[in-house]
N, C-alpha and C positions, 0 to 999 in steps of 0.2 A: 186333281189328277189321278191323286194312288186312291182316291175312293172308287172315281169312274175303273181305273182299271180293275179294282179289286170285284168290282159289278161286273165287265164282260169277263172277267174269267169266273165270274157265277154262272153267267149266263151261260158258258160254254160247256161248263159241267152239266148244266142243268138240262141243256139239250142235250147233251150224249145220252143225259138219263132218261128224257124222252122216250129218244128211239130206243132206248131197252125196254121200256114200256110198250110202246106200240106193239115191238114184236111180241110180248107177253099178254097183249089187246089188254091193257088193264086202262081203258078210255076214260074210265071217271077220273083218274090221280091224272093221266095226260091234260084234260081238259083244265083243271088248277092249276098247275103247270104254266100252262098257255097262258093264263089268266096274271100269273106272276112274271113272265117275261113280257109281257104285253105294258107292265110299270117303267119307264126307262127312268135314267137316271137325268134324265132333264125336268121332271115334274117338282125336282127337290129344289133346295136350293144348296147350305153348305153342308147340314146335318139336318136328317129327318124330327129330330129332337130341339133343334134351334141350334142358337150361334153360341160358340166355347165363349169363355170368358176369358181368352186368351186373345179377342180381337177388341178388347174394349177402348182402346184405346183409336184404332184405327176404322172399327166398323166395316171391315172388308171382309166379304163371305170368305169361308174356308179357305174354296179352293183359287181365289184370285190370286189372277199374277201369270206371269208365263204370255199365254196367248189370250187367257179370259181376264179381258180388261173393265170397269167397268163403261156405262154409258155416258156419252157425253152430251147429248140430246135435253130436252126440258123433258123431266119427267113425268109421265100419263099419271103421278100418284101424287096424290097430297096430302100434307099431315095438318088435321081442323082443330080447333080449342074451341072450347064450348065460351069461353071469355076472353077477353084481353088484358083483363084485370083479375085478380087472386089477390084474398086477404092469406098470411102467414097461418100456415094450418091446415086450411082448407082445400076442398078437391073441388078438380078440373079433370070432364073428358077431354079424352084427345082421341081422334078417329085417323084411323088408316085408311084413304079410300083411293078410286080408281075415277080414270074421267075418259072415255066417257063411263056412265053409271054402270056398273054389271062387269066391269074389266075387272078381274080375278087378279090374286096374287099368292103368291107360293110361300116365300120366307121376309121375315123384316127382324130389324133390330131397332128401337128406339132407346133417347136418352136426353134428359135435360139439361143444358149446360146454361150456366152465367155469361151475357152477350157481354161482360166486361171482364178483362182482365182478373183474377189467373184460370178463366174458362172453365171453371172446376163443374165436377158434373153433381145436381142438385136435386131435394124431392126424391120421393120414394111413390113406386108404382103398388099398386094394387093386383090381386090377383081376378081373371076372368070370369063370370060367371056360367062362360061355356067354355071352360077350357083350351082356350085357344092359344092362351098367353104363357109363357114360361118367365120367371123372373130370375135378373139376374145380379149378381155383387159384385161391382165391380170400384175401383179406389176403395178397398176394405170399407166400403157400404154396403147396407143390405137393401136389396131391393132397388137400386138406384136406375137400371135399367131393363128392360126387357126383350124378350124376340116369343116365335113364334112357337108351339109345343109340337105343332105336328107341321110337315110338308105338304099339305093337302090344299086345292086351289080355294080363295077365300074373296070375298068381294071387298070386305069389307072389317076391319077389328076396332074396335072400343077397349078402352083403355082409362082406367082411373088413376089420375096423378094427383098427388097428395103433396103440398108444397112446404119447404122446412119452415121452422118457426123461430128462427136463427137468420133470416137471410129475407134481405128487402134491396130489391133493384128488378131488372129485366131478363127473364128466361129466354132462352130459345132450343124449340123440339128438332132435332133433327133424329134423322131417321133413313135407315139403307131400306131398299125394296125390291126383290127379287122376283122378278115374272115368273123367268125358267134358270136352268142352269146357269147357262151364260149372253143373261140379259138382265142386270140389275142396276139400278143407279143406287148411288153412295152418298151422303148428306142432304138429303130432301130437307130445308128447314119450313117453320112455320114462322109465322110473324111473331113478332118479341110477347110475350106475356110478361105484364107488370107483377110484378109482388108486392102487396101495402100492407100497412098493418091492419090487423084483423079489424081492429073495433074501428078503422076509418072506412076499410071497406063494407062494414057494415050496415056502415049509417047510409049510404048509396047503393041503392041493387044495382048489381053487377050486369052486361051488358050479357043481351040474348046471345044466341048460338049465333056466332056470322056463318056466311059463303064461305066458300071454299080460299084459301087467304094466304098460299103461297106464290100467287102472281103469275101461273104456268099460263100460257098461250098454246094451248091445242087445238089441232085439228082446225075448222073453219069457225070456232066463234072466236070473238075478241072477250077477253074478261074484264072488266075495271079491277088496278090494284087495290087488294084489299088494306084500307090504314085503319088501325086501333083506333077504337072512341077514347078520347085525350082524359085524360086521368090527373084534378086538381087537386093537389094538397094542399091543406090549411096554410094560409098564407102564403101561396105560392101561384107564381104568375101560370096564366093558361098556357099548355104548350099548343106547338103550335099544328095547322092541318096535315102538313106536308112531313111523316116521319120519314122520309128521305135521308135528312139532315139531324137527325136523331143521334149524339155521340160524336158527332163531326168534333176533330180537337180535344176528344175523352177520350175515345175508343176506337176509333178509325179517322185515318186520314180522308179530309176531302180536300177536292179545289176541281174548281170551273171557272168559264169565263163569262161577264164581265170581271175583272181583277176583284175580288173583293166581295163577290153575289156569295160565296155559303153566307157569310155574317149576315148578310142580311135574306138570305133565302129566296134569291132572286136569280139563280144562276138559266143562263142562255141553255148552257148541257154543264152537266157535272159528273162526277166520279168522286168514287168512294174507295176505301181500300180497310180492308178488314184482315188482320193475322194473329192465328191461336195456332202457334207453334210451327210447324210446317203447313198450315192450311192457308192459302192466299185468295180472300177472296176480294174481287172487283165489282160496285157495281158502277152500271153508267146510265144516264140519260138524257134524253135530248129535251128541249123545253116547250111548252103547250105553244101552239102557235107557230112553229120554225118550218112545219113541213119538212124536217129531215127526212136524209134519204138513209142516212146513218149516224150513228155515234159511235166515235173510237177513244181509245188511249194507247198513247204510245210510253212505252221508256227509253229517254235518250240519256247518254252520257254529257251532251252537250248543247244542249235547248234548242236546238236544230233537227226540224226533219231530216232525215237521211241516216240509216245504217242503225233504224231504231225499231225494237217487236215493238207490235202495235196491236189492240185484243179489238176488234170490230164487231158491233151486232147490228143487224142490216135486215129488215124486213122484205121478205121473197115470198112469193105465192102462198100467203096467209099463216106466217108463223116469222119468226123473230130465226135465225138462223147467225151463228157464232163464227168469225175466221179471226186467224192467225196469221199476221203479216210479216214483213219486213221490208220496211223503208231503204229505198236505193236514193241517194241523194245526186248522184249525175249520171241522167238523168233522172228528176223528181218521179218517184211511182212507188207504188205499193202491192206488192207481190207476195202472191199465196203458195207460189211453188217453191219446193224447197222448204218449206218450213211446217215443222211438225204439228198437225192439224189436232193429236189428241193429247198435247201438251196445256189446253185448258178445255176444260167444259163447262157446260150451261147449266147452270141449275134452277134459274127461275126466269121469267120473259114476260113480256107485256108490251102491247101495243092499243092505246087508249086514248081517241080522241088526235091524234098523230104523234103522240107521245113515247117514244121508243124507251121501255126501260129494259134492263137486261142484268143478270147476276150470274157472275164467273167465277170459277176456281180454274187457280191456273196451277203447274207445278212449280217448286221452287226454284228448277234449275232445268231450262230451256235453251240448246244447239241451235244455232241457224247457223250456217254457212260458213263453219268454224269459229264461230262467235260466242261465248257463254253469256247469257243475262242468269245470275248469281242473286235470287231474290235474297237471300240469307246475310250474305256478306256486300253485296253491292251497293253503289247509292244510286238514283237514279233521278233527272227531272221526268216530272211528270206531262204529258202533252196530250190534252184534251182538245179533240176537235169534232167538228159534225158538217155535213155538207149536205147538199141538196140533189145530189146526182151520184149516178153510180155508172162505171166502167164493164165492161165485160169481164173481166175476171179481180178485180178491185174496186174501190171506193174511189169519188170522182174527188174533184179537188173541195177544199173546205171553204165554202163561199158563208156559211153562217159563225163560221169562228174556229179560231183555232187560239191557244194561250200557254204556252210551256211554264212551269214553277221556276221560281225565280233561281231557284239551288237545288242540287241533286240532295234526296233525302234515302235514309235507309225506310224500307215499306215499316218494317215493323214498332219504326219508335214514331208513334204517335204527337204531332204537331202539328201546330197552324201553318198550313202550305200556302204562301202568296206566289204571286205571277211575278213572271221576271220583268225586269223595267221595260218601261217604253220610251223611256227618256229621248233615244236616237232619231226611234217613227216621231214624237212630239215634235224635236228639232227638225226633221226633214220637212212638215208640215208649216210650222209655222216659218222657216226660211222661204219656202217657195210661195206662202202668201203675203209675205212682204216684199217677194223681188216681183211677182209679175201681181197681184192687184195695189201692189203700193209704186215702189218704182219706177216702175217697165208702163204705169198707167201714166204718172204724173212724167216721165222723160220724153215721151210720145208729146205731150201736151205741148213742152217747153219749144219742142223740135218743131211741129207743126203750126205754131200760131204763134209765135213768140217772138220770133228772126227779127220784126221793125218794133221791137219795145225794147225800152232800156239801153237808144242807140249813142254810142259814144262809151258807154262803162262797160268794163271788161274785169278779167278777174285772170291772173297769170298771162294774161296780154291774148284773152281769149274775149270773144263777145257772151253775153251774161246766156245767152238762149244755150249759146254751146259746151259753156263750162257745166250749165244745170247738167244739160243732157248727157255729157259724158261721166258727170259724175254720177247721176242716176244709174246710166245703165252699166257704167262698170262695176255699179255696187250690184245690180240685177245677177252680174255675170259671175261676180264673187257667189252671192248667196246661191244660186239654182248648182253652179259643182260645187260647194260644200256640200250642201244639202244632197242631192245624188251620192255623193261619198260616201255619205252617213247612210243611206238606205244602204247601198251597197255591202256597209261593214255590219249592219244589220240584219240582213238576208243570205246574204254568202252567195246566192245565184240568183239567176233570173227566173221573174215570176208572170207569166205573159198573159195583160188582160188588155181591158180597153183603157184604165190609168195607166199600166204601165207601158203601153204603148205609145200612146201621145204624150206621155211624160219623155219617154225618150227621144221622140221626133223633135220637141220643145227643147230638150237639152241640146242638141246636135245642130237646131238652127241658132243658139243661144252661143253655141263658142263657135260658131262660126263667122259671127257678124264683127266681134272685134279684130279678128283676123284678114275680112275684106275691108274693115275701115285703114287697114296700115296699106292696101294698096289704091287708094282713093286716089281718080286721077285728081289734075290740078281743077279748077272751078272753069279754065278753055278750052280744056282737053275737051275734041270731040267723044270722046267716049264715057264723059262726066255722065250723060244721062242715063245710060246703060248702069251705072253704078250708082245712080239715083233712084232708079227701079229697081233695082234688085237690093239696095240695101232699106225699103221701103216696105216690098214684097215680102223682104224674110222676117223683117221686126214685128208686122204686124201678124204674120203665117203665126208667130211664134208665139206670140202676145194672145191671139183667139185658141191656140192648141193647149197653151199651160189656161188658161180658163176651164175651156172644156175638160180637162184633166181632175181639176180642183174637184168640179163637177161630181166627177168619177168617181172621184177618191170620198166621197160622202156616203157613198155604198160599201165600200170595203170591211169588213168587221174589222180588221185588225186596227182601222184606225178609232172606229167607236163614235164616230160622230153622230149627230141627232139629226133625222131625215129633213127637220125645219130647215137644217142649216142652206137647205137649198134655196128657200127662199132670201135669203140674207144672200146669198150669191145673184139671184135675179135680180135683188133690188140694186145688188152694186153696177147692174148690167146695164139695166134701166138708167140710173145717174149717172152712168161715164158716155153712156151713146149721147142722151140729154145736154149735157157740157158739150160735146162734141160739135153739135147741132147748132148750139148756139155760138158758138165759138164760126162755127162757117157762114153763118149768117152776118155775123160781123164784118167776115172778108167778104162777101158779096157786097154788101152797102158800101162797101170800101171802094171794091171794084166801081160801083155804078159813081159812086161821087165823083170820080179822075178818068171816068171813060169818054169823057167829051173832050181832054185836055191832052191834044196829041204827042206835047213834049212831055207830057209825064206816061205817056202809055206805056214804058218797059218799066216806070216805075211801079207802076200798079201791078203789072207781072210778080214783078218781087214781093209786093202785099200779100199779095196772094201765097201764102207763106208754105202751102204744102212744101213738102221735104223735095220732090221730085218737080218741082213748078218751073224751074228754067232747063228747062228739057232738051232743047235745041242749040245746036252750035250758033245759028243765028242770030238767035234771041240773046245768048251771050254775051255776043259780039255788039250787038245794040245798045246791051246795057250799059259797057263800059262810062257812056258819057254821063249816065244818069247815076252813076255808082256812087260820087263825092256826096248829092245830094238827100240821098235818101239817108245814107250814115250819119247826116245832121239833126235829123230830127224824126221823135215816132211818130208811126203809122195813127192814122183817126182812130177814136173812142181808146186809147190803149190804157187810159184809168179805167173803163169799164174792163177793161181785162183782165187789168190786175185787179180788179175787184172779184171780177170769175173766179179769178185762177186763185187766189184765197179763198173763198168760200169750198169750190172742189179741192182745197189740200186738206181743210178742215173735217171735212164730210169724209175725204177717202182714209183719213187715218181714224177716224171713229172705226169706220169697214173693218182696214186692218187691223186692230185691236182686237175688234168684235172676236174676228175669225178665227186671230192667234189665241184668245183664251179658250174657243171653243175647240181646239186642236189641243191646247197644253192641259186642259181642265178634262179630258174625253175621260170616260161619258158624264159630262156636265150633269146628268138627272143623277146622280148619286148626291148632288150638291145638296138636290133637294127633297130627298127622300127623309 
C-alpha cells in the first residue's frame, strides 16, 4: 500500500510537470511522460526486482495484507517438474506455467521444501540464461529460493534446481505467483519429487518430463491427477500406485471410511491433514464408482453431526468449488451463511471418472457464530462424509457414508486415526434381527398352528402353545425396546429415511401389542372377536414392517452391510412362507376329515387354529360342550407338526446366526481381503 501511495504521488507530480511542459510546447518530452504514466502499479508484484528475503517464511507478496488477500480459488498456474525422481546432487528442471497456454504472470517466488518434518528448504537454484530469475538466500543458505528479476509479463519461467548431496526423501516445490498487483496465489505445490542416492538413480533412467501435475481443475477441461512413477529401492516393496496414501501416519493424518480403509488403501471417501507450522492443508477425495456429489470433512468436539466446522468440495458448473459450512444440530443442516469463506482456500482440485479430489489450506483460527475453531491448540474429531445429492445452499444427506474418528486429536500430532466405535449400531442390528427374524416368527407359528398340540400339558398353569407364544413375544418386545434405545443413544437425533420410518411404526405396534393384551376380553365376551382380529392384524403388520425395515437397513452406509445380504433375507422370507403354507394345508386336511361329523363340527372350528378362528359369540357358545373333548387329545397329524416345527426352528436359528454375524462383523468383506 505504501508503494502504491508513492506511485500515486509520483503520478501527480509528473502530471503537473506534463502540464508545464505542454505550456512550453515541449511535446517530445510529454510523449515520453505519457508512456511512463501508462505503466500503472497493477502490472507489478511487490517489488520490480523480485521478492525480498524478509518473506522467505510466508511467501506473501510485499504488499499483501489488509484488503489485498491471496486468491482462494484454484490457481491457473502450475509447477511442473521434469522428473519425479532425482539423484543426490543432480539437476532438475522446474517450469512455472499458466493454463491455458499463454496466460502470463508478473512475479513469482519458489522454494523446495522437505515434505516431512522439519519442512526445511533444501537444494539450490541456478541462475537462468535469460536473466528472468533472481536467486535468494533464505534460512542462512545460498540460492535456495528464487524470484523474478523484473515485473514484466512472462508466460513461463524455467529454473534449474540442484538437489542436496546430503538429503534423501521427498521434496515439494511451493510457489507464489502474481498475475497482477491484487491477484496472486500463495503456496502452489508441485507433486512430490523423490531424492534418491545418485548411484541408484543412475542405474535406472529418470522418467520423462510429465504433464502438468498440480491436479488443477481449470475451465472446461478435466485433467487426470498426475501420479508420480513408483521408485523401487533395492530390497524394497513396490509402492502403491495411489500416492494419496503416501505418508499416512508418518507425515500426515489420514482418515476415511469404512473404518480401517487407510491401511488397505481402499477408502470410499478419505481425508488427509498435513501441518507445517501454521500451514494446515486438508486433502479430500471421494471413492471411484460412488457417484458422489460432494466430499466433506468436519471438525467436531463430540463426533456427532452438529455445531461443526466443515470443509466441502463440490463439483459445480464444470469446476470444483470449495465451501466452509457450520452444521446445526436441531434441526440438522449444514449452512454456509455467516461462515467466513476466506478462512479456507482451494489449492488443487480435480474431477476424474467421477472421483472428486481437492486440496485446501485452512487458517489456524476460524470463528463462526462466536465459536472458535483453534487448530493450533484444539483437539477435534475428524468426520468424513460424502453424499450423492445437493441442496440449494448446502450439501445433501451423506447417503454414501459418514464416519467420525474414535477420539479427538490435535491435527499437528501425526498418528494412526481410527473410526469411532460402532458397538451400539451393531447391537441395535443384532437385537432387531433376533427379535423379528427369530422370536417373532417362531411365536406366530406357535399361536397359529399349535393350540391343539401338547393338549393337557401346561407350563406355569398355561397351555404349552400360549406359554411359548408369550415368552417369545415378551422377548421380542424387550429386544425391540432395548435396540430402539441404543440407536437413539448413538444418533441423539431423528434421521428420517425409509428404514427409520418403517422401524418407528414397527416399534409403536410392538409397544401397543402387550398393552392391548392386558385388556383382552374373556373367551365368551362379545368383544372377544374384535380383540382377536386387532391382535392378529397388529402382530402380523408389525412383523411384515420389521422385515421390510431390515431390507432397507442393508442400503444404509452406517450399517456397512454387503448387498448380497438381501438374498439371505429373501431366502428367509421364502422359507417362512413355505412353512406357513405347509401348516395351513395340514389344517385344511384336518378340517375336511371331520367335516362330515356333525357332533364334531365345533371341534373342527377349534382345530382351525388361526388366532381369530373363534370369531363369533354364537360359535363360542356352541363350542362349550365340545371343549372338554378338545382338551383331552391332540389334533390329527400332531407328530408331523412337531417334526416340521423342529426343522423350522433349526433353519430359523441358522438364518438368525448368519444375519447377526453379518451385522456384528461388518464390513464382512474385510475378513476376506
